[in-house]
Residue, then its C-alpha position, 0 to 999 in steps of 0.5 A: m715494329k719489334n721485328k723491324s727493330m730486330a732486323s735493323l739491329l741484325g743488319f747493323f751487326c752484319i755490316f759491323l762484322i764485315i767491316t771489322t773482318i776486312t780491317t783485320v785482314t788488311a792490317m795482317k797483310a800490311d804487317r806481313v809486308a812490313a816484316r818481310g822488308a824490314s831488316h835491321e843492322f845492329k851495331v854490337g855494343d852500341e857506341g862502345g863497339w866490340r871491345e874488351p869490357d871493363a872488369n865490373n861489366t863482363e856481361m855487357y854484351n849479353q845485356w845488350a843482346t837481351k835489349n834487342k830482338f834479332k830476326v832472320g834477315d837482320s845483320l850484326y855490325f862489329e866495329y873494333r880495333n886490334d881485335s877480331v870476331l870469331e863465330v863459334d859453336k856453343q862449346g867454343y862460346y862457353h869454354c872460350n875456345m878459339t881453335k875451331p871457329i865456324a868463321s873468323f873476321n879481322d877487318c875491323k868493320t865486320v857485318i854478319k848477315l843472320v840467315k837462319p833462326g836459332p842461337f849464334y855465338f861470337i867471341s873475341g879472337a884476342p887472347d883472354h878477351c873472351k874470358n874477360g867477357q868479350r863474347l856474345l850469344i844471340n837468338v835469331i827468330n824467324p819473322y815469318p810464322s810457319p804455316p799450319p800443318s796440313p790436315s791429314i786426308r783419310p781415304s773415303p770409304p767406297s760408295h758402292p758395294s765391293i764384289a766381296d760383299s756379294 
């Protein structure tokens, strides 16, 4: 009787393990499919748009950025009047240097697609706006995890004696 009870318990455990594994694998695949197709357009500054911040709120764009998670495939939407958007390097961002932008936009409704992971730096092209806080630093992450490194394959030792062994 005790053996039947143990066998029954073991069978139940095996079925539970199989169902749990199938459910987990299915959920992981669904998450990956959803992540691939889910890109988002972020309106920079939300309702306020891209504008020179008030003197008492010069960190508003970086505070906005910390509330969002940017992934490869997402877009930034800059809406503005009498201004522009410059994509700059790190140095241009920290020194408000407008002389060598990576890209420059002045169409009042700029959409920038985030095509690679890493930091992106944006400043206003209007005089003194960057120094007054109209600049944005975001970090873009890769939504697809990198595959694990493949194991190194070592050559197997010869299975037969070599001529030198004779």
